C-alpha positions as CSV (number, residue, x, y, z in Angstrom):
1,M,-82.7,89.1,-96.3
2,R,-85.6,90.4,-94.3
3,S,-84.3,94.0,-94.2
4,A,-83.7,93.9,-97.9
5,L,-87.3,92.8,-98.5
6,D,-88.7,95.4,-96.2
7,W,-89.9,92.6,-93.9
8,A,-92.6,93.1,-91.3
9,P,-92.5,90.0,-89.0
10,T,-95.9,88.3,-88.5
11,R,-97.3,85.1,-87.0
12,A,-98.9,83.7,-90.1
13,R,-102.2,82.0,-89.5
14,L,-103.5,80.6,-92.8
15,L,-105.3,77.5,-91.7
16,P,-109.0,77.3,-92.8
17,P,-111.7,76.8,-90.1
18,D,-111.8,73.5,-88.4
19,T,-114.7,71.2,-89.1
20,T,-116.9,71.5,-86.0
21,D,-118.5,68.1,-86.5
22,F,-115.4,66.2,-87.3
23,T,-115.8,62.6,-86.1
24,G,-113.5,59.6,-85.7
25,R,-110.1,58.9,-87.3
26,L,-108.5,58.7,-83.9
27,S,-105.6,56.5,-84.8
28,E,-104.8,58.8,-87.8
29,L,-105.0,61.9,-85.6
30,T,-102.6,60.3,-83.1
31,A,-100.1,59.5,-85.9
32,L,-100.2,63.1,-87.2
33,T,-100.0,64.9,-83.8
34,D,-97.7,62.8,-81.6
35,S,-94.4,64.6,-82.0
36,S,-92.6,61.9,-80.1
37,T,-92.9,59.6,-83.1
38,F,-91.5,62.2,-85.6
39,P,-88.0,61.6,-87.0
40,A,-85.2,63.4,-85.1
41,H,-83.3,66.3,-86.6
42,T,-85.7,66.9,-89.5
43,A,-89.1,68.2,-90.2
44,G,-92.0,65.8,-89.7
45,L,-93.6,65.0,-93.0
46,F,-96.9,63.1,-93.5
47,V,-98.8,62.4,-96.7
48,V,-102.5,61.7,-96.1
49,I,-103.6,59.6,-99.1
50,G,-107.1,58.6,-100.1
51,A,-109.8,58.7,-102.7
52,G,-111.8,61.8,-103.1
53,G,-114.4,62.3,-100.4
54,T,-112.6,60.3,-97.7
55,G,-112.1,63.4,-95.5
56,K,-108.4,64.1,-96.1
57,T,-108.7,67.9,-95.8
58,A,-110.8,67.7,-92.7
59,L,-108.3,65.3,-91.1
60,A,-105.3,67.5,-92.0
61,V,-106.9,70.7,-90.7
62,R,-108.0,69.0,-87.5
63,A,-104.5,67.6,-86.9
64,A,-102.9,71.0,-87.6
65,R,-105.3,72.7,-85.1
66,L,-104.5,70.1,-82.5
67,A,-100.7,70.4,-83.0
68,G,-100.7,74.1,-83.5
69,D,-99.5,75.1,-80.1
70,D,-96.3,73.2,-80.7
71,Y,-95.6,75.3,-83.8
72,P,-96.4,78.9,-82.7
73,D,-94.3,80.8,-85.3
74,A,-96.3,80.1,-88.4
75,H,-99.3,78.1,-89.6
76,L,-99.4,78.0,-93.4
77,Y,-102.0,76.4,-95.6
78,A,-102.4,76.1,-99.4
79,D,-104.9,74.4,-101.7
80,L,-102.7,73.1,-104.5
81,G,-105.7,72.2,-106.7
82,G,-104.2,68.9,-107.8
83,Y,-107.6,67.6,-109.1
84,T,-109.2,70.8,-110.3
85,G,-107.8,70.5,-113.8
86,A,-105.5,73.5,-113.2
87,P,-103.0,72.8,-110.3
88,T,-101.9,76.0,-108.5
89,P,-98.5,77.1,-109.7
90,V,-95.7,76.7,-107.1
91,P,-94.5,80.4,-107.5
92,D,-98.0,81.6,-106.7
93,V,-98.1,79.6,-103.5
94,L,-94.6,80.7,-102.5
95,R,-95.5,84.4,-102.9
96,R,-98.6,83.9,-100.8
97,F,-96.6,82.2,-98.1
98,L,-93.9,84.9,-98.2
99,R,-96.5,87.7,-97.9
100,A,-98.1,85.9,-95.0
101,L,-94.7,85.6,-93.3
102,G,-94.1,89.4,-93.6
103,A,-92.5,90.1,-96.9
104,T,-93.8,93.6,-98.1
105,G,-91.4,94.5,-100.9
106,P,-91.4,93.3,-104.5
107,L,-90.9,89.5,-105.0
108,P,-88.9,87.9,-107.8
109,E,-90.4,85.9,-110.6
110,D,-87.8,83.1,-110.5
111,Q,-89.1,80.0,-108.6
112,D,-85.6,79.1,-107.3
113,E,-85.2,82.5,-105.8
114,L,-88.6,82.3,-104.2
115,V,-87.8,78.9,-102.7
116,G,-84.6,80.3,-101.2
117,M,-86.4,83.3,-99.7
118,F,-89.1,80.9,-98.3
119,R,-86.6,78.6,-96.6
120,T,-84.6,81.6,-95.2
121,A,-87.8,83.0,-93.8
122,L,-88.6,79.8,-92.0
123,A,-85.1,79.1,-90.7
124,G,-85.2,78.6,-87.0
125,Q,-89.0,78.9,-86.9
126,R,-91.3,76.4,-85.3
127,C,-93.8,76.2,-88.1
128,L,-96.6,74.1,-89.5
129,V,-97.4,73.7,-93.2
130,V,-100.5,72.1,-94.7
131,L,-100.5,71.4,-98.4
132,D,-103.9,70.3,-99.6
133,D,-104.8,68.3,-102.7
134,A,-101.3,67.9,-104.1
135,A,-100.9,66.8,-107.7
136,D,-97.4,65.3,-107.5
137,E,-94.0,65.4,-105.7
138,A,-92.7,68.3,-107.9
139,Q,-95.5,70.5,-106.7
140,V,-94.8,69.7,-103.0
141,R,-91.0,69.7,-102.6
142,P,-90.4,73.5,-103.0
143,L,-93.1,74.2,-100.3
144,L,-91.7,72.0,-97.5
145,P,-90.1,73.4,-94.4
146,T,-86.6,72.1,-93.8
147,G,-85.9,72.9,-90.1
148,P,-86.1,70.2,-87.4
149,D,-88.9,72.1,-85.5
150,A,-91.4,72.0,-88.3
151,L,-94.4,69.8,-89.3
152,A,-95.7,69.4,-92.9
153,I,-99.0,67.6,-93.7
154,V,-99.7,66.9,-97.4
155,T,-103.0,65.5,-98.7
156,S,-103.3,63.9,-102.1
157,R,-105.3,61.3,-104.0
158,N,-101.9,60.2,-105.5
159,W,-99.3,58.1,-103.9
160,L,-96.3,60.5,-103.5
161,G,-93.7,57.8,-103.1
162,G,-91.0,60.2,-104.3
163,L,-91.1,62.4,-101.2
164,A,-88.1,61.3,-99.2
165,G,-88.8,60.7,-95.5
166,A,-92.6,61.0,-95.9
167,L,-94.8,58.9,-93.7
168,P,-98.0,57.8,-95.4
169,V,-101.4,57.9,-93.7
170,R,-104.0,56.1,-95.8
171,L,-107.7,57.0,-95.5
172,G,-110.5,54.8,-96.7
173,P,-114.2,54.6,-95.9
174,M,-115.1,55.0,-92.2
175,S,-115.9,52.1,-89.9
176,D,-119.5,51.3,-89.1
177,A,-119.3,53.0,-85.7
178,E,-117.4,56.0,-86.9
179,A,-119.9,56.5,-89.8
180,A,-122.9,56.3,-87.5
181,A,-121.3,58.7,-85.0
182,M,-120.5,61.2,-87.8
183,L,-124.1,61.0,-89.1
184,A,-125.5,61.6,-85.7
185,R,-123.2,64.5,-85.0
186,V,-123.9,66.3,-88.4
187,L,-127.7,65.9,-87.9
188,G,-127.5,67.3,-84.4
189,A,-131.0,68.0,-83.0
190,R,-132.5,66.3,-86.1
191,W,-131.1,63.0,-84.8
192,T,-133.5,61.1,-82.5
193,G,-131.2,58.1,-81.9
194,T,-134.0,55.7,-83.0
195,E,-133.4,55.6,-86.7
196,D,-132.0,52.5,-88.3
197,V,-129.2,54.0,-90.3
198,D,-127.3,51.0,-91.3
199,G,-128.9,50.9,-94.7
200,L,-128.3,54.6,-95.3
201,L,-124.6,54.3,-94.4
202,A,-124.2,51.3,-96.7
203,L,-125.8,53.2,-99.5
204,C,-123.3,56.0,-98.9
205,G,-120.5,53.4,-99.0
206,Y,-119.3,54.7,-95.5
207,L,-117.7,57.6,-97.4
208,P,-117.5,60.8,-95.3
209,L,-118.5,63.1,-98.1
210,A,-121.5,61.0,-99.0
211,I,-122.6,60.8,-95.4
212,R,-122.3,64.5,-95.0
213,I,-124.4,65.1,-98.1
214,A,-127.0,62.6,-97.0
215,A,-127.2,64.4,-93.7
216,A,-127.6,67.7,-95.5
217,R,-130.5,66.4,-97.5
218,L,-132.2,65.2,-94.3
219,L,-131.6,68.6,-92.6
220,S,-133.0,70.5,-95.6
221,R,-136.1,68.3,-95.7
222,P,-137.7,68.0,-92.2
223,Q,-140.5,65.8,-93.6
224,M,-138.1,63.2,-95.0
225,S,-137.2,60.2,-92.9
226,V,-134.1,58.1,-93.1
227,D,-136.2,55.3,-94.8
228,D,-137.4,57.8,-97.4
229,L,-133.9,58.8,-98.2
230,C,-132.8,55.2,-98.5
231,D,-135.7,54.5,-100.9
232,Q,-134.4,57.3,-103.1
233,L,-130.7,56.1,-103.0
234,R,-131.5,52.5,-103.8
235,D,-132.0,53.3,-107.4
236,E,-128.4,52.8,-108.6
237,R,-129.0,54.8,-111.8
238,R,-129.8,57.9,-109.8
239,R,-127.9,57.5,-106.5
240,L,-124.9,59.6,-107.5
241,K,-127.1,62.4,-108.8
242,R,-129.0,62.4,-105.5
243,L,-125.8,62.6,-103.4
244,T,-125.6,66.3,-104.0
245,A,-125.8,69.2,-101.5
246,G,-125.3,72.7,-103.1
247,D,-122.0,72.7,-105.0
248,I,-120.8,69.6,-103.3
249,T,-121.4,66.3,-105.2
250,V,-120.0,62.8,-105.1
251,H,-120.3,62.7,-108.8
252,G,-118.0,65.8,-109.2
253,V,-115.3,64.3,-107.0
254,L,-115.4,61.0,-108.9
255,T,-115.3,62.9,-112.2
256,S,-112.2,64.8,-111.3
257,S,-110.4,61.5,-110.4
258,Y,-111.6,59.9,-113.6
259,D,-110.4,62.8,-115.8
260,G,-107.0,62.6,-114.2
261,L,-106.4,59.1,-115.5
262,E,-104.7,58.2,-118.7
263,P,-107.0,57.3,-121.6
264,G,-106.2,53.6,-121.4
265,D,-106.7,53.5,-117.6
266,R,-110.1,55.3,-118.0
267,R,-111.2,52.5,-120.3
268,T,-110.0,49.8,-117.8
269,F,-111.7,51.7,-115.0
270,R,-115.0,51.8,-116.9
271,R,-114.9,48.1,-117.7
272,L,-114.4,47.2,-114.0
273,A,-118.1,48.0,-113.5
274,L,-118.8,44.7,-115.3
275,L,-117.1,42.7,-112.5
276,R,-119.5,41.5,-109.9
277,G,-118.6,41.3,-106.2
278,Y,-116.2,43.2,-104.0
279,D,-112.6,42.5,-105.1
280,F,-110.9,41.2,-108.2
281,C,-107.6,40.0,-109.6
282,P,-105.6,41.4,-112.6
283,E,-106.7,38.4,-114.8
284,A,-110.3,39.4,-114.3
285,A,-109.6,43.0,-115.2
286,A,-107.6,41.9,-118.2
287,H,-110.5,39.8,-119.6
288,V,-113.1,42.4,-119.0
289,A,-110.9,45.1,-120.5
290,G,-109.6,43.0,-123.4
291,I,-105.9,43.6,-122.6
292,T,-103.1,41.3,-121.4
293,R,-102.6,40.5,-117.7
294,E,-99.4,42.5,-117.6
295,E,-101.2,45.5,-119.1
296,A,-104.0,45.1,-116.6
297,Q,-101.6,44.8,-113.7
298,E,-99.8,48.0,-114.7
299,S,-103.1,49.9,-115.2
300,L,-104.4,48.7,-111.8
301,D,-101.2,49.8,-110.1
302,R,-101.4,53.2,-111.6
303,M,-105.0,53.6,-110.6
304,A,-104.2,52.4,-107.0
305,D,-101.5,55.0,-106.9
306,R,-104.2,57.6,-107.7
307,S,-106.6,56.1,-105.1
308,V,-109.1,55.2,-107.9
309,V,-108.9,51.5,-107.0
310,R,-107.7,50.1,-103.8
311,A,-104.9,47.5,-103.5
312,E,-106.2,45.0,-100.9
313,S,-104.0,43.4,-98.2
314,E,-104.1,40.1,-100.0
315,T,-101.5,40.1,-102.7
316,G,-102.8,40.5,-106.2
317,R,-106.3,41.6,-105.2
318,Y,-107.9,45.0,-105.9
319,S,-111.3,46.6,-105.1
320,L,-113.5,49.4,-106.3
321,H,-115.6,51.5,-103.9
322,S,-119.3,51.0,-104.4
323,L,-119.9,54.6,-105.4
324,A,-116.9,54.5,-107.8
325,R,-118.4,51.3,-109.3
326,L,-121.7,53.2,-110.0
327,F,-119.7,56.0,-111.6
328,A,-117.8,53.5,-113.7
329,A,-121.1,52.0,-114.9
330,D,-122.3,55.5,-115.8
331,R,-119.2,56.2,-117.8
332,L,-119.5,52.9,-119.5
333,T,-123.0,53.8,-120.7
334,V,-121.9,57.2,-121.9
335,D,-118.4,56.5,-123.4
336,E,-118.8,53.0,-125.0
337,E,-121.0,51.4,-127.6
338,P,-123.5,48.8,-126.2
339,E,-122.2,46.1,-128.4
340,A,-118.7,46.5,-127.1
341,V,-120.0,46.4,-123.5
342,L,-121.9,43.2,-124.1
343,A,-118.9,41.6,-125.8
344,A,-116.7,42.5,-122.9
345,E,-119.2,41.1,-120.3
346,A,-119.6,37.9,-122.4
347,G,-115.8,37.5,-122.7
348,H,-115.3,37.9,-119.0
349,L,-118.1,35.5,-118.2
350,R,-116.7,32.8,-120.5
351,W,-113.3,33.2,-118.7
352,V,-114.9,32.9,-115.3
353,L,-116.9,29.8,-116.2
354,S,-113.9,28.2,-117.9
355,R,-111.6,28.8,-115.0
356,L,-114.3,27.7,-112.5
357,R,-114.8,24.4,-114.2
358,A,-111.0,23.9,-114.3
359,A,-110.8,24.6,-110.6
360,A,-113.7,22.4,-109.8
361,E,-112.1,19.5,-111.7
362,L,-109.0,19.9,-109.6
363,V,-110.9,20.0,-106.3
364,N,-113.0,16.9,-107.1
365,P,-112.5,15.5,-110.6
366,R,-115.1,12.7,-110.1
367,M,-118.1,14.9,-109.0
368,V,-121.2,14.5,-111.2
369,R,-121.8,17.8,-112.9
370,L,-123.8,19.3,-115.7
371,P,-121.9,19.2,-119.0
372,C,-120.7,22.5,-120.4
373,T,-123.4,22.6,-123.1
374,Q,-126.1,21.9,-120.4
375,A,-125.5,25.5,-119.0
376,K,-128.7,26.4,-120.9
377,A,-130.3,23.1,-121.9
378,E,-131.9,22.6,-125.3
379,A,-131.4,26.4,-126.0
380,D,-130.0,27.5,-129.4
381,D,-130.2,31.2,-128.8
382,P,-126.9,32.7,-130.1
383,K,-126.9,35.3,-127.3
384,V,-126.6,32.6,-124.6
385,L,-123.3,33.5,-123.1
386,T,-122.5,30.1,-121.5
387,H,-122.5,28.2,-124.8
388,A,-119.2,29.8,-125.7
389,V,-117.2,28.7,-122.7
390,G,-113.6,28.3,-123.8
391,H,-113.9,29.8,-127.2
392,P,-110.3,30.9,-128.2
393,G,-111.4,34.3,-129.5
394,N,-112.8,35.4,-126.1
395,H,-109.5,35.9,-124.3
396,P,-107.1,38.9,-124.2
397,T,-104.0,38.7,-126.3
398,G,-101.4,36.3,-124.9
399,T,-103.8,34.5,-122.5
400,S,-106.0,31.5,-122.5
401,P,-108.1,29.6,-120.0
402,A,-105.4,26.9,-119.8
403,E,-102.7,29.4,-119.1
404,S,-104.6,31.2,-116.3
405,A,-106.2,28.1,-114.7
406,P,-105.0,26.8,-111.3
407,A,-102.1,24.4,-111.7
408,H,-103.0,22.0,-108.8
409,R,-105.7,21.3,-106.2
410,E,-104.4,23.7,-103.6
411,A,-104.1,26.5,-106.1
412,A,-107.7,25.7,-107.2
413,L,-108.9,25.9,-103.6
414,A,-107.1,29.2,-103.0
415,W,-108.6,30.7,-106.1
416,L,-112.1,29.6,-105.1
417,D,-111.5,30.9,-101.6
418,A,-110.7,34.3,-103.1
419,E,-113.5,34.3,-105.6
420,R,-116.4,32.6,-103.8
421,H,-118.1,35.9,-102.8
422,N,-117.7,37.3,-106.3
423,L,-119.2,34.1,-107.7
424,L,-122.3,34.5,-105.5
425,A,-122.6,38.1,-106.6
426,L,-122.4,36.9,-110.2
427,V,-125.2,34.4,-109.6
428,R,-127.3,37.2,-108.0
429,H,-126.7,39.5,-110.9
430,H,-127.7,37.0,-113.5
431,R,-130.8,36.1,-111.4
432,R,-132.0,39.7,-112.0
433,L,-130.5,40.8,-115.3
434,G,-128.6,38.2,-117.1
435,D,-128.5,34.6,-118.3
436,P,-130.4,32.3,-115.9
437,A,-128.2,29.4,-116.9
438,V,-125.4,31.1,-114.9
439,C,-127.5,30.7,-111.8
440,W,-127.3,26.9,-111.8
441,T,-124.0,26.5,-113.7
442,I,-121.9,28.1,-110.9
443,P,-123.4,26.3,-107.9
444,D,-123.2,23.0,-109.8
445,A,-119.5,23.5,-110.4
446,L,-118.9,24.6,-106.8
447,R,-120.5,21.5,-105.2
448,G,-117.2,19.8,-104.4
449,Y,-115.6,23.0,-103.2
450,Y,-118.5,23.8,-100.8
451,H,-118.6,20.2,-99.5
452,Q,-114.9,20.6,-98.7
453,R,-115.0,24.1,-97.2
454,R,-118.5,24.0,-95.5
455,H,-119.6,27.5,-96.2
456,L,-123.1,26.3,-95.6
457,R,-125.1,29.5,-95.6
458,E,-123.9,30.8,-99.0
459,W,-123.8,27.2,-100.4
460,I,-127.5,26.9,-99.7
461,R,-128.4,30.4,-100.8
462,M,-126.6,30.0,-104.1
463,A,-128.2,26.6,-104.8
464,E,-131.7,28.0,-104.0
465,I,-131.2,30.7,-106.6
466,G,-130.0,28.1,-109.1
467,L,-133.1,25.9,-108.4
468,A,-135.5,28.9,-108.8
469,A,-133.9,29.7,-112.1
470,A,-134.0,26.1,-113.3
471,R,-137.6,25.8,-112.4
472,H,-138.4,29.0,-114.2
473,E,-136.6,27.7,-117.3
474,R,-138.2,24.2,-116.8
475,N,-134.8,22.7,-117.1
476,L,-135.1,19.2,-115.5
477,R,-131.4,18.4,-115.4
478,A,-130.5,21.7,-113.9
479,Q,-133.2,21.2,-111.3
480,A,-131.8,17.7,-110.5
481,A,-128.3,19.2,-110.0
482,M,-129.6,21.8,-107.7
483,H,-131.6,19.3,-105.6
484,L,-128.5,17.2,-105.3
485,T,-126.5,20.2,-104.2
486,L,-129.1,21.2,-101.7
487,G,-129.3,17.7,-100.4
488,M,-125.5,17.6,-99.8
489,A,-125.6,21.1,-98.1
490,G,-128.6,20.0,-95.9
491,F,-126.8,16.8,-94.8
492,A,-123.7,18.8,-94.0
493,A,-125.9,21.2,-91.9
494,N,-127.3,18.1,-90.1
495,R,-130.7,18.6,-91.7
496,V,-131.0,14.9,-92.7
497,A,-134.7,15.0,-93.4
498,D,-134.3,17.9,-95.8
499,A,-131.4,16.2,-97.5
500,E,-133.4,13.0,-98.0
501,D,-136.3,15.1,-99.6
502,H,-133.8,16.7,-102.0
503,Y,-132.2,13.4,-103.0
504,Q,-135.6,11.9,-103.7
505,R,-136.4,14.8,-105.9
506,T,-133.1,14.3,-107.6
507,V,-134.0,10.8,-108.5
508,E,-137.4,11.8,-109.8
509,L,-135.9,14.5,-112.0
510,A,-133.1,12.3,-113.1
511,L,-135.6,9.6,-114.3
512,G,-137.6,12.3,-116.0
513,S,-134.6,13.7,-117.9
514,G,-132.7,10.4,-118.5
515,W,-129.7,11.6,-116.6
516,Q,-128.4,8.3,-115.1
517,E,-125.2,9.6,-113.6
518,I,-127.0,12.0,-111.2
519,E,-129.5,9.3,-110.4
520,A,-126.7,7.0,-109.3
521,A,-125.2,9.8,-107.2
522,A,-128.6,10.4,-105.5
523,Y,-128.8,6.6,-104.7
524,R,-125.4,6.7,-103.0
525,N,-126.3,9.6,-100.9
526,L,-129.7,8.2,-100.0
527,A,-127.7,5.2,-98.8
528,G,-125.8,7.5,-96.5
529,V,-129.0,9.1,-95.2
530,A,-130.4,5.7,-94.4
531,L,-127.1,4.8,-92.6
532,A,-127.4,8.0,-90.6
533,H,-130.9,6.8,-89.5
534,G,-129.5,3.4,-88.6
535,D,-131.6,1.7,-91.3
536,T,-129.1,-0.8,-92.6
537,A,-131.5,-2.6,-94.9
538,T,-132.6,0.6,-96.7
539,S,-129.0,1.7,-97.0
540,E,-128.1,-1.7,-98.6
541,K,-131.0,-1.3,-101.0
542,Y,-129.9,2.1,-102.2
543,L,-126.3,0.9,-102.5
544,S,-127.4,-2.0,-104.6
545,L,-129.4,0.4,-106.9
546,W,-126.4,2.6,-107.2
547,A,-124.0,-0.3,-107.9
548,D,-126.3,-1.8,-110.5
549,L,-126.8,1.5,-112.3
550,N,-123.1,2.3,-112.2
551,E,-122.2,-1.0,-113.7
552,R,-124.7,-0.3,-116.6
553,L,-123.0,3.1,-117.2
554,D,-119.9,1.1,-118.0
555,L,-117.9,2.8,-115.3
556,R,-118.0,6.2,-117.1
557,L,-117.6,8.0,-113.8
558,N,-114.2,6.3,-113.3
559,S,-112.8,6.4,-116.8
560,A,-111.4,10.0,-116.7
561,V,-109.2,9.3,-113.7
562,P,-105.8,7.6,-114.3
563,D,-105.2,4.3,-112.7
564,I,-103.2,4.4,-109.4
565,E,-101.3,1.4,-108.4
566,I,-101.3,0.4,-104.7
567,P,-98.7,-2.4,-104.4
568,E,-99.3,-5.3,-102.0
569,G,-98.4,-4.2,-98.5
570,E,-98.6,-0.5,-99.1
571,G,-99.5,1.4,-96.0
572,Q,-102.0,4.1,-95.1
573,A,-100.2,7.0,-96.8
574,G,-100.8,5.6,-100.3
575,A,-104.5,5.2,-99.7
576,E,-104.9,8.7,-98.4
577,N,-103.6,10.1,-101.7
578,L,-106.2,8.4,-103.8
579,P,-108.6,10.5,-105.9
580,A,-112.0,11.2,-104.4
581,A,-114.9,9.1,-105.3
582,A,-117.3,10.0,-108.1
583,E,-119.7,11.8,-105.7
584,T,-119.4,12.5,-102.0
585,F,-121.1,9.8,-100.0
586,D,-123.1,11.2,-97.1
587,V,-122.1,9.2,-94.0
588,P,-122.0,10.0,-90.3
589,Q,-118.8,11.4,-89.0
590,P,-116.0,8.8,-88.0
591,G,-115.9,7.6,-84.4
592,H,-113.1,6.2,-82.3
593,D,-114.4,2.8,-81.0
594,A,-111.5,1.0,-79.3
595,A,-112.8,-2.5,-80.1
596,A,-113.3,-1.6,-83.7
597,A,-109.9,0.0,-83.9
598,E,-108.4,-3.3,-82.6
599,E,-110.3,-5.3,-85.1
600,W,-109.1,-2.9,-87.8
601,S,-105.5,-3.6,-87.0
602,G,-106.2,-7.4,-87.5
603,L,-106.9,-6.7,-91.2
604,S,-104.1,-6.9,-93.7
605,R,-103.0,-3.7,-95.3
606,R,-104.5,-4.8,-98.6
607,E,-107.8,-5.5,-96.9
608,Q,-107.7,-2.1,-95.2
609,T,-107.2,-0.5,-98.5
610,V,-110.2,-2.3,-100.0
611,A,-112.3,-1.4,-96.9
612,R,-111.4,2.3,-97.4
613,L,-112.4,2.2,-101.0
614,V,-115.7,0.5,-100.1
615,V,-116.4,3.6,-97.8
616,Q,-115.8,5.8,-100.8
617,G,-118.6,3.9,-102.5
618,L,-116.6,2.2,-105.3
619,T,-117.8,-1.0,-107.0
620,N,-115.7,-4.1,-107.2
621,Q,-114.6,-3.3,-110.7
622,Q,-113.7,0.3,-109.7
623,I,-111.7,-1.0,-106.7
624,A,-110.0,-3.5,-109.0
625,K,-108.9,-0.6,-111.4
626,R,-107.6,1.4,-108.4
627,I,-105.4,-1.4,-107.0
628,R,-104.5,-3.1,-110.3
629,C,-106.1,-6.5,-109.8
630,S,-109.1,-8.4,-111.0
631,P,-112.6,-8.1,-109.7
632,E,-112.4,-11.7,-108.5
633,T,-109.4,-10.7,-106.3
634,V,-111.5,-7.9,-104.8
635,K,-114.3,-10.3,-104.0
636,F,-111.7,-12.5,-102.3
637,H,-110.5,-9.6,-100.1
638,L,-114.1,-8.7,-99.3
639,R,-114.9,-12.3,-98.2
640,N,-111.9,-12.2,-95.9
641,I,-113.1,-8.9,-94.4
642,F,-116.6,-10.4,-93.9
643,R,-115.1,-13.5,-92.2
644,K,-112.6,-11.6,-90.0
645,L,-115.2,-9.0,-88.8
646,G,-118.2,-11.3,-88.7
647,I,-120.3,-9.1,-91.0
648,G,-122.0,-9.6,-94.3
649,S,-122.5,-6.4,-96.3
650,R,-120.7,-3.5,-97.7
651,V,-122.7,-1.1,-95.6
652,E,-121.5,-2.9,-92.4
653,I,-117.9,-2.4,-93.7
654,A,-118.5,1.3,-94.0
655,R,-120.0,1.5,-90.5
656,F,-117.0,-0.5,-89.2
657,V,-114.4,1.7,-90.8
658,L,-116.1,4.8,-89.5
659,A,-116.4,3.4,-86.0
660,S,-112.7,2.4,-86.0
661,G,-111.7,6.0,-86.8
662,A,-109.6,4.8,-89.8
663,P,-109.2,7.4,-92.5
664,S,-111.4,6.7,-95.5
């Protein structure tokens, strides 16, 4: 073959120059260069996958340089132009490789013949092949070496799952430490080591390309400080334009990825800019894009295969890089009508609030909350988004809030766990740009969830935003709800004095707005605060106020919960499964007093059940409904409890139950 081609043997060296300031990616380099981990009896084949700008080419070239001594016969490299809009034809690459390997005669036009010549030329050779920016598997297969003493490294933004035997190496944004080290290395003498670069790296999204461009801007402008550059990049409308250095732009890289999507996927990608927070589920993408969940799932999977979105480790969750989100927002402005964008955002918000309320009801169905129409009190502006919660015309084809809502309490908690950061981001967004009612509607719905999960910092932060918005709108009921929320968060954080202040404000605002349900809830929790101070008399006073008011409300807080029968003699398990009380009662944590525990065992099981329900703050009539008896029977059980324990008030029952360590 070689003699027929007039072959002149060479040691091909086509690798481009190494990146002198290459930094980090140590685990990936180890995977690509440790030949002991390569499969036996076949060429090592790796596919480096990642979004544009993650440093795939730099990693592949550095790995090839490090491994080069193990493959002395040939080092081949080709830019396949997968995302240039005009991928390099395979025959052109084969001819270039054959010339580099020593073919001097005329070469055939037929691709199959060229492939045969290429594989023959590499037979028995210890060679290394780097194929950069591959479009698909069909472009790669003809260019791969086949011998056992060869290594091939392919880079692509696409998941090349059809390459048999290929080992994937995924690249994402750099870690904090790697990004800081890269910036320092690129800046060189310009780097003093004293700059606070965390903000700059975050604005660059820890993307190697963006970091390199930011460093180039600093190097070209000696008078510019890191803070100056951060000030320029904080403007989200201009950040992508400013991340430019010569002919290298983040915007250009993102544009090439966007142009490579199918038209429907481009639309879905644009609409993802309307989702607030870090990650999202297919249902959210479906509602914002106006498609079915199945269509959204397929679209997201296609975009994940092209490294446009990232499939997170948690099943069913996806994310969008911060710079890609800015690009999507730009495309949304350019490619879609403003009315369509507003409608998409409104439809998604309605879905979020509807599902949030459904989840909140499952977590604690008896929590006092603002009614749906209170999301923007006394407002009749047709543009108010929250008024249309649950409107049937606002959901993608084939879906509805009921179909997508969590089916049970554990599912609701799991959904809220996954979405809580996004809900906080949504509140922050509407504080600046949207409907202020969202700022108090979301923390109001999350009160029971946060009380359960105890994410205190974000609980307080979200409620503070809601309170500021409610004050700005002069919405008394929303202010009352936020003060109640802050009181509960403060009590959970052991800031009892703050909690008491918030509960007192709740009472004042409830009286001013005529919202008796939240007034009653505040009295209950003020009773708990007094109990924490050891002030039994004040606690009894507040409990009496709560009980009297709750009776006047005709037990409305209990009417939505189905009756649960606890037969005479039923044990502890049945009581543990009772629904929660109407509002969480702030009480000190249970103790384990041995004497109290012994006295507890002296009560009948029926009396123990009544005592537990007293701790939940239920009235005699509510307890009667729970255990299917008359209020007079409840009074009989209470008298027996008072007699056996030598006490005389419901507050003392609560203190006794907590001291005994009995579950309440």
